[in-house]
Every structure is written in structure tokens, then in C-alpha cells.
N, C-alpha and C positions, 0 to 999 in steps of 0.2 A: 888566582895567583898568576901574574903575567910572566912572560919569558925572562924579563930582566931580573925580576925577583928570584925566579927559579935558578937563574944562572949564578946567583950569589950564594946559594946554599952550599954548605959544606957536605961532604959525603954522609956523615951521620945525620945531618938535618934532612937531607933528601931521603935517606932510608926511613927516617921517622915519618915523613910525609907519605911515603908509599905504604908503610905499615898502618898508619891511621886510615888511609883509603881502603886498604884491604880489610881492616877490622870492621868498618862500617858496612861494606858490601857483604862480607861473609855473615855478619850478624843478621843482616836484613834478608838475604836470599839463600844462605847456606853455602857450605864449602863446595859441594859438587857443582852447583849452578854458577859459581863465580869463576871467571876466567882471568888469566893474567892480562889479556887485552882490556877487559873492563877495569881492572885495577890500575893499569897504566893511564887509561882515560880519566878515571876519578882522581888520580894523583897529578894529572896535568903533565905527563911525560910520555914520550914515545915508547913503544914496546922495546925498541933497541936500547934505549937508555935504561928502561926497567931491568933488562937482563945484565946491565953492568952492576946492579945492586942486588939482584935476586936470582938464585940459581934454579928455583922451581917453586911452584905454588905450595908444595908440601913444606919446603924449607921456610918459606915466608910464614906459613901458618904456624909451624912449630916455634918460630921466633916470636910470633905474636903471643902464643900461649905462654912461653917462658917469660916474656916481658911482663905480662899481667900477673902471672904466678909470683914472680919475684917481687913485683910492686906490692901485691896484696900481702905477701908474707912479711915484707919489710914493715909495712904499715901496722899489722897486728902484732908483729914481734915486739915492737916497742911498747905496745899496750900491755902485752903479757908480762913484760919485765917490770912494769910499774909496781911500786909497793902499794899496800892497801889491803883491805879485807876482801874475801873472795867475791862478794857481791859487786863491789866497786870495780874490781878487775875484770870481771865477766862483762859488766855493762860497758866499760871502756873498750874492751876488745871488740865487742859486737858493734859499738858505735864506729870504731875505726874500720871494721870490715865493711859495713854498709856505706860508710863515707867514701871509701875507695870505689865501690861499685856505683855510687851516685856520681862521682867525678868522672868515671870511665863507663859510660852507659852501655857500651858493647861488650864489656869484659865478662859479664855473667853468661851471656850466650856463648861466647868463645870458650870460656873455662868449664862450663858445667853442662853443655849440651854436645855430647860426642856422637855425632851422626854421620861421620865421614866414611866409616867402614875401612879406613886405612889402618893397617896393623901398627905402623910406627906411631901414628897419632893416638890410637887406642892405648898403646903402651905408655905414652906420655900421660894420658888421663889416669891410667891405673897407678902410675907412680905418684902423680899429684894427689890422688885420693889417699894413698898409703902415707904420704908425707904429712898430709893434714891430720890424719888419724893419729899418727905418732906424736905430732905437736900437741894435739888435744890431750892425749894420754899423759904427756909430760906435765902439762899444766894441771891436770886433774890430780896427779900424784902429789903435787905441791899443795894444792888447795884442800884436797880431801883424801889423805892417805888411806889405802885399802889393802887388806891382806890378800885379796883375790885379784890377780892380774886380769882374769877374764872379765870381771866386773868393770874394771877400768877400760878395757878394750871395748866392751859393749857400750858404755857411756860415751866414750870418745867417738865411736862411730855414730851413735845416736845424735850427738851434737853436730858432727860434720854433715850428716845427711839432712838433718832438719834445717841447718843454716843454708845449705845449698838449695834445698827445696824452697825455702822462704825467699832466697835471692831470685830464683826463677819466677816465683809467684809475683814478686814485686815488679818484674818486667811488664806483667799484664795489668798491674794496678799502680801505675806511677803516681797517682794522686795521693797515695798513702804516704804520710810524712815519715822520714827516717826515724824520728824520735818514737813514733808509735811501734815500729818494728822492734826497735831496741828495747823498749819497755816490756813488750810482751815476751820477746825471746829471752831476755835476761831474767825476767821473773820465773820463767819456766825452767831455765837451765840452773839458776841458783837453787831453786827448789829441788831439782834432781840431784845436784851435787851435795847439798846439805843432807838430804834424805839418805844418800849413799854413805855419807860420812857417819851419820848417826847409827846406821845399821851395822857399820863395821867397828863402832866404838866398843871397847871392852865392857862387859856387863858384870 
């Protein structure tokens, strides 16, 4: 990007360029090893200009996490609200989940690998995990009502952890098509949900 084009960027557009550069660097080399000077270079701006948009590396990283968290939740939230049988809704939600990660190849590393050691960033990840677990539990209560709230919590966490683990596995196996991930995961989750529903059904 040349200086003439950079000069025409609005403030939000320039911030987006900086965030994209930071996402790529942090995903590739880690939070601790990435410096603001490197981010400025990758974004094509001076460090002085970078500081007009970024107060600190931590602030930039938290903003990146929030951006992808909100984008991912918005994507799967629509799928969760779609009408249909449980199997179709689970498949649709999983497809939207992995579709977002496919479109944003650095998102999985940023969202699911917390290796910074920074208490504020760790707290963000803890909150994100809790929110995902709560969202899963709400969906499960609609799809397969249970009399035991602990059963729902366990299944919600199982789905959350398995999906995150599969997303990280996919980073190392990019040749695997999204459709195959969705097929295997949805089959497993549908089976778990329907089994739970049958066990809780009155006899």
C-alpha cells in the first residue's frame, strides 16, 4: 500500500489495517515476540502514527480478540436462531463457526491460544469461554430439555472444548475441507444431544 492510498484512509480504516497486521504477526510469532514497531512496519505506518491509533500492545490485542469474538458470535447466533430440527441447526451452526474461521485464518490462534501470561488477557479468555458455554447451554435446553442442569453444563462444555480443539487441529491440517469437519462434528454432537434427550425422557 503506497503513501497516497494510506493518506486517504479514514481513521477506522487505518485502525483496521493496523489490527489486520497485528493479527497476522501475533498469530505467526506469538504475543510476547511481537512488538509495536513490527506491527507498524507490517501496517505500513510509522510508529508515531501507530500511537495515534493504539495506546498499547495489550489494548490492540484485546481489541483484536473482541473483534473476532463478536464476529464469530454474530455469525453463529444467526444459525442458532434458525428454525428446524436439532440436527439441521447443529450442522448449520457448526458450518457457520468453521466458515468464519476459514475466512479469518488468524482468528483461531488469537481466540483459542492464550499464552500471553497477561492477567487482563487471561481474564478475557476466561470470560469468552464462560460466554460460549452459556450460549451452548441455552441452545441445548431448547433442543434437548433436561431435568439435570449439571448434565446440560457438562454437555455444553464438552461441545465448546471439542469445537475449539478441532479448530486448533484444523490450523495444522488446512488441507481438510470444512465440509468434512462439519460432517464429523455434527454427527457426534447430534448423537450426544439426542442420547441425552432420550435418557431424560420420562419412562
